[in-house]
C-alpha positions in Angstrom: 47.4 -46.3 23.8 50.5 -43.9 23.9 50.1 -40.5 24.5 51.6 -39.6 21.3 48.7 -41.5 19.7 46.2 -39.8 22.1 47.5 -36.3 21.5 47.4 -36.9 17.2 43.7 -38.3 17.9 42.8 -35.2 19.5 44.4 -33.0 16.9 42.1 -34.6 14.2 39.4 -34.2 16.4 40.0 -30.2 16.8 40.5 -29.8 13.3 37.1 -31.6 12.2 35.6 -29.4 14.7 36.7 -26.2 12.8 36.3 -27.4 9.4 32.5 -28.6 10.0 30.9 -25.2 10.0 33.2 -24.1 7.2 31.7 -26.3 5.2 28.5 -25.8 6.3 28.5 -21.9 5.4 30.3 -23.3 2.0 27.3 -25.3 1.1 25.2 -23.8 -1.6 22.5 -21.9 -0.9 18.5 -22.7 -2.2 18.1 -21.8 -6.2 16.5 -18.5 -6.7 12.5 -18.8 -7.7 12.7 -17.5 -11.2 9.4 -19.1 -12.4 6.2 -16.7 -12.4 2.7 -17.7 -14.2 0.0 -15.5 -14.4 -3.3 -16.5 -15.0 -6.1 -13.8 -16.0 -9.9 -13.7 -14.6 -13.1 -13.3 -16.4 -13.5 -11.8 -19.8 -10.1 -10.6 -20.5 -7.0 -12.3 -21.4 -3.6 -13.0 -20.6 -2.7 -9.2 -22.5 -3.5 -7.8 -19.8 -0.5 -8.8 -17.8 2.3 -7.2 -19.9 2.9 -4.3 -17.8 3.6 -6.8 -15.2 5.5 -9.1 -17.7 8.0 -6.1 -18.7 9.0 -5.6 -15.3 9.5 -9.1 -13.7 11.6 -10.1 -17.6 13.3 -6.8 -17.2 14.7 -8.1 -13.0 15.5 -11.7 -14.4 12.5 -13.7 -14.3 11.2 -16.4 -16.6 6.9 -15.3 -16.6 4.8 -17.3 -18.8 1.1 -16.3 -19.2 -1.9 -19.1 -19.6 -4.8 -18.3 -22.1 -7.4 -20.2 -20.6 -10.4 -21.1 -22.2 -13.0 -20.0 -19.8 -15.5 -22.3 -20.5 -15.5 -24.6 -17.2 -13.1 -24.3 -14.3 -12.0 -27.8 -14.9 -10.7 -26.5 -18.5 -9.0 -23.3 -17.1 -7.9 -25.4 -13.9 -6.6 -28.2 -17.0 -4.9 -25.3 -18.7 -2.8 -23.5 -15.8 -1.4 -27.2 -15.3 -0.4 -27.8 -18.5 2.0 -24.5 -18.0 3.0 -25.3 -14.8 4.1 -29.0 -16.5 6.5 -27.0 -18.7 8.3 -25.1 -15.6 11.6 -26.4 -14.9 11.3 -25.6 -11.2 9.8 -23.5 -8.2 7.1 -21.3 -9.8 5.0 -18.6 -8.5 1.6 -18.8 -9.2 -0.3 -15.5 -10.0 -3.8 -14.9 -10.2 -6.4 -12.3 -10.6 -9.8 -12.0 -10.3 -11.6 -15.6 -11.0 -8.2 -16.9 -11.7 -7.6 -16.5 -8.0 -10.0 -19.8 -8.2 -8.2 -21.6 -10.5 -5.0 -21.0 -8.9 -6.6 -22.0 -5.7 -7.4 -25.7 -7.5 -4.4 -25.6 -9.8 -1.9 -24.6 -6.6 -1.5 -28.1 -5.2 0.8 -28.9 -8.2 4.0 -29.9 -6.7 5.6 -26.9 -9.1 4.1 -24.5 -7.1 6.4 -22.8 -4.1 4.1 -19.7 -3.9 0.4 -18.2 -4.8 0.3 -14.4 -5.2 -3.6 -13.2 -5.2 -4.5 -9.8 -7.0 -7.8 -8.8 -6.5 -8.8 -12.3 -6.7 -11.4 -14.7 -5.3 -9.6 -17.5 -2.9 -12.5 -19.9 -1.9 -12.3 -23.2 0.1 -13.2 -26.3 -0.4 -16.7 -26.2 -1.2 -17.6 -22.9 -1.8 -17.9 -21.1 -4.8 -16.9 -17.3 -5.7 -20.8 -17.0 -6.8 -21.9 -17.6 -2.9 -19.2 -15.7 -1.4 -20.1 -12.8 -3.8 -23.5 -12.6 -3.0 -22.4 -12.2 0.9 -20.6 -9.2 0.5 -21.8 -7.9 -2.7 -19.8 -5.5 -4.8 -20.8 -2.0 -6.5 -21.4 -4.1 -10.3 -23.7 -7.0 -8.4 -26.0 -4.7 -6.8 -26.6 -2.9 -11.0 -28.9 -4.8 -12.4 -28.5 -6.2 -15.4 -24.5 -5.0 -15.5 -23.5 -8.8 -16.1 -25.2 -10.1 -19.7 -25.6 -13.7 -20.0 -25.8 -15.4 -23.4 -28.3 -18.1 -24.5 -25.8 -20.5 -24.4 -24.7 -19.6 -21.0 -21.9 -17.4 -21.6 -21.4 -14.0 -19.9 -20.1 -10.6 -20.2 -19.9 -6.9 -18.8 -21.7 -4.4 -20.4 -19.5 -2.6 -22.4 -20.8 0.9 -21.3 -20.1 -0.2 -17.7 -16.7 -1.5 -18.0 -14.6 1.7 -17.9 -16.2 2.7 -14.8 -16.6 -0.7 -13.1 -13.8 -2.8 -14.3 -10.9 -0.3 -14.7 -11.5 3.5 -13.7 -8.0 4.3 -13.6 -6.6 2.8 -16.9 -7.0 5.7 -19.6 -10.3 5.7 -21.2 -9.7 4.8 -24.6 -7.5 1.9 -23.3 -10.6 0.9 -21.1 -13.3 1.0 -23.9 -11.3 -1.2 -26.3 -10.9 -3.7 -23.5 -14.6 -3.2 -22.9 -15.3 -4.3 -26.8 -12.5 -7.0 -26.6 -14.0 -8.9 -23.6 -13.7 -12.8 -23.8 -16.6 -14.4 -23.2 -17.1 -16.7 -19.8 -18.8 -19.6 -18.9 -21.8 -18.8 -16.4 -21.2 -21.9 -15.0 -17.0 -20.8 -13.5 -18.5 -18.3 -11.0 -20.5 -21.1 -9.5 -18.2 -24.1 -9.6 -17.2 -25.1 -6.4 -13.6 -26.1 -4.9 -12.2 -29.4 -4.7 -9.0 -28.0 -3.6 -7.3 -24.8 -1.4 -3.9 -24.7 -2.7 -3.9 -21.6 0.1 -3.8 -23.8 3.2 -0.5 -25.6 2.7 1.1 -22.9 0.4 2.1 -19.4 1.0 0.0 -16.7 -0.1 -0.1 -12.8 -0.6 -2.2 -10.6 -1.3 -3.4 -7.6 -3.3 -6.5 -5.8 -2.0 -7.4 -3.1 -4.8 -9.2 -0.8 -2.5 -11.5 0.7 -5.2 -12.5 -2.1 -6.8 -15.8 -2.7 -8.4 -16.2 -6.0 -9.4 -15.0 -7.7 -6.5 -16.1 -6.6 -3.1 -12.6 -5.0 -1.4 -13.9 -6.3 2.3 -14.0 -9.7 0.3 -10.5 -9.6 -1.0 -9.8 -9.0 2.5 -11.8 -11.5 4.0 -9.9 -14.2 1.7 -6.4 -13.2 2.6 -6.9 -12.7 6.4 -8.1 -16.5 6.2 -5.3 -17.6 4.3 -3.2 -16.2 6.2 -1.8 -13.9 3.0 1.1 -11.1 3.0 -1.5 -8.7 2.2 -1.0 -5.5 0.7 -3.6 -2.8 0.4 -3.6 -0.3 -2.9 -5.4 2.8 -2.3 -7.9 3.8 -5.2 -6.6 0.8 -7.3 -9.5 -0.6 -9.6 -10.2 -3.9 -10.3 -7.4 -3.1 -13.4 -5.1 -2.8 -10.8 -2.8 -5.1 -12.3 -2.3 -3.0 -15.2 -2.7 0.1 -14.0 -0.1 -0.5 -10.8 2.1 -2.9 -12.3 5.1 -1.6 -10.3 3.7 -2.5 -7.0 1.9 -5.7 -8.4 5.5 -6.5 -9.8 7.1 -6.3 -6.4 4.8 -8.0 -4.0 5.3 -11.0 -6.8 8.9 -10.5 -6.3 8.7 -10.4 -3.0 6.7 -13.8 -2.5 9.5 -15.2 -5.1 12.2 -14.1 -2.5 10.3 -15.2 0.9 9.5 -18.3 -0.7 13.1 -19.1 -1.6 14.2 -18.5 1.8 11.2 -20.9 3.0 12.6 -23.4 0.6 16.2 -23.0 2.0 15.0 -23.5 5.7 
């Protein structure tokens, strides 16, 4: 090979080496996660998510609420999977209270990029929230007759206890309205064992409501520490934290969306 051709080859190699990093840096970044799915807990419906929904939609997220029937864990998981199937990309799956058990199973859906537990249960495979609650009973669990069970196997919280136990940091008239508009919830949902634990394979975030009377805050901490979740503790927050502290709850959800996007891009 002539010296002239050798110089040309070296020059081309040098140019290619300098272009490669620029091409890599110009590669499109992973699309940000914009889909959020919100799952409510027992005795309430998805309308309680409206304060969080308003913040997230204002910030550009596509938010969908699940209105699960609360008739069985299997039916509630199926309702959540139906909503997940309608998402057009990666999704942050969020739950409150008993909804945590739902997303622990439904979170294995391939659409789900991250989980957020808001004062929520997060059992492991083979566990159920009723048994775990006996080990760390809540204030409400220690009140005889606080949870009323009907002859057909559905439950609700005694309306006179609802404002103080479920929603102590909400306006009294709002808490009283929610007490009288409870959605009867099948008792069996609380004792259904998990067949999956999505928090083992998906990144998760957990919010501890430090003044929670429905779920013992120490049980919430146990769940999130075991799942290696990113934990936020909201002092003074009741079980209705998703309604009473929507700015802080929405901030954790948005952090999950940003962080899960970063993980996906790596």
